[in-house]
C-alpha positions in Angstrom: 108.2 139.3 80.3 107.2 142.3 82.4 107.2 145.8 81.0 109.8 147.3 83.3 112.7 144.9 82.7 115.2 147.8 82.6 114.7 148.8 86.2 117.3 147.8 88.8 114.9 145.8 91.0 113.5 143.7 88.2 114.9 140.1 88.4 113.7 136.9 86.9 113.9 134.1 89.5 112.6 131.1 87.5 111.2 130.6 84.0 109.2 127.8 82.5 110.7 127.6 79.1 109.0 124.3 78.2 105.6 125.9 78.6 105.7 127.8 75.3 106.7 124.5 73.5 104.0 122.3 75.1 101.2 124.8 75.2 99.6 127.4 72.9 99.3 130.4 75.3 96.3 132.5 74.5 96.5 135.1 77.3 98.7 135.8 80.4 97.9 137.3 83.8 100.3 138.7 86.4 99.6 137.4 89.9 100.8 138.3 93.3 101.8 135.6 95.8 101.2 135.0 99.4 104.6 133.9 100.7 106.4 133.3 104.0 109.5 135.3 104.9 111.9 132.4 104.3 110.3 131.8 100.9 111.0 135.4 99.8 114.6 135.1 101.1 115.0 131.9 99.1 113.7 133.6 96.0 116.1 136.5 96.4 118.9 134.0 96.1 117.4 132.7 92.9 116.6 129.2 94.1 113.2 128.2 92.8 111.7 126.0 90.1 108.3 126.3 88.4 108.9 123.8 85.6 106.7 121.0 87.0 104.1 123.3 88.6 100.6 124.3 87.6 97.9 126.7 88.8 94.4 125.7 89.7 91.2 127.4 90.8 89.9 125.8 94.0 87.0 127.0 96.1 87.1 130.5 94.6 90.8 130.8 95.2 93.8 130.5 92.8 96.6 128.2 93.9 100.1 127.4 92.6 100.7 123.6 93.0 104.0 121.7 93.0 106.4 124.6 92.7 109.8 124.3 94.4 111.3 127.0 96.6 114.6 125.9 98.1 114.9 125.9 101.9 116.6 129.0 103.3 119.3 127.8 105.8 119.3 130.9 108.1 115.5 130.9 108.6 114.2 130.7 112.1 110.8 129.5 110.8 111.6 127.4 107.7 109.0 126.8 105.0 107.8 123.6 103.3 109.5 123.3 99.9 106.6 122.1 97.8 103.5 123.5 99.5 100.5 124.9 97.7 100.9 128.7 97.5 98.0 131.1 97.2 98.0 133.4 94.2 96.4 136.9 94.3 94.3 138.1 91.5 91.2 140.2 91.3 87.7 138.6 91.1 87.1 139.4 87.5 90.4 137.7 86.4 89.7 134.7 88.7 86.2 134.3 87.2 87.6 134.4 83.7 90.3 131.9 84.5 87.8 129.5 86.1 85.4 129.7 83.2 88.2 129.2 80.6 89.5 126.1 82.4 85.9 124.7 82.8 84.4 125.4 79.4 87.2 125.6 76.9 89.4 122.8 78.2 92.3 125.1 78.9 94.9 125.0 81.7 96.8 127.5 83.8 100.5 127.3 83.3 103.1 129.3 85.3 105.4 131.1 82.8 107.8 133.4 84.8 108.5 134.0 88.5 110.1 137.3 89.0 110.5 140.4 91.2 108.9 143.5 89.7 110.3 147.0 89.7 108.9 147.6 93.2 110.7 144.4 94.5 107.4 142.4 94.9 107.4 138.7 93.9 105.1 138.1 91.0 104.1 135.1 88.9 103.0 135.4 85.3 100.4 132.7 84.5 99.4 131.7 80.9 95.9 130.6 80.0 96.9 127.9 77.6 95.7 125.0 75.5 97.9 121.9 75.1 99.6 121.4 71.8 99.4 118.1 69.9 102.6 116.4 68.5 102.1 117.9 65.0 101.7 121.4 66.4 105.0 120.9 68.4 106.8 119.8 65.3 105.5 122.8 63.4 106.6 125.2 66.2 110.1 123.6 66.1 110.3 123.8 62.3 109.3 127.5 62.4 111.9 128.3 65.0 114.6 126.4 63.0 113.6 128.3 59.9 113.8 131.7 61.6 117.3 130.8 63.0 118.4 129.8 59.5 116.9 132.9 58.0 118.8 135.1 60.5 122.0 133.3 59.7 121.6 133.8 56.0 120.8 137.5 56.5 123.8 137.9 58.7 126.2 136.2 56.2 125.0 138.1 53.1 124.1 141.4 54.8 
């Protein structure tokens, strides 16, 4: 999550909870977004979904593909719900993302869509490698063991 989660303007709009189960996330990057006014209004009402979306580097630009921002009914100029949205990162981060996805076989997975402490819409993208089925089972077993351990400590402590 973002560092300033205790400030009043910070608000998580959408979270991709499945990403940490399906992917081993090695690094994450905070990106700005190029949005229309009706998209921002829709986000403020908390109506977005990034679960099926992904990010891609195309012609030297970073794009968010297949994300859903619900239509805003009062908008004079409505937006397309599943359009490609441009993400804003600096050149060094973009070059690193591109090289990681080309050379190491990694992918760019959206993790959290939120408003930061300044009220700006941000997207946290994870640079990730897909997990195999045994890795997923190991993650689930580890999570279950941690839950059981906490329960035992709570009961006996």
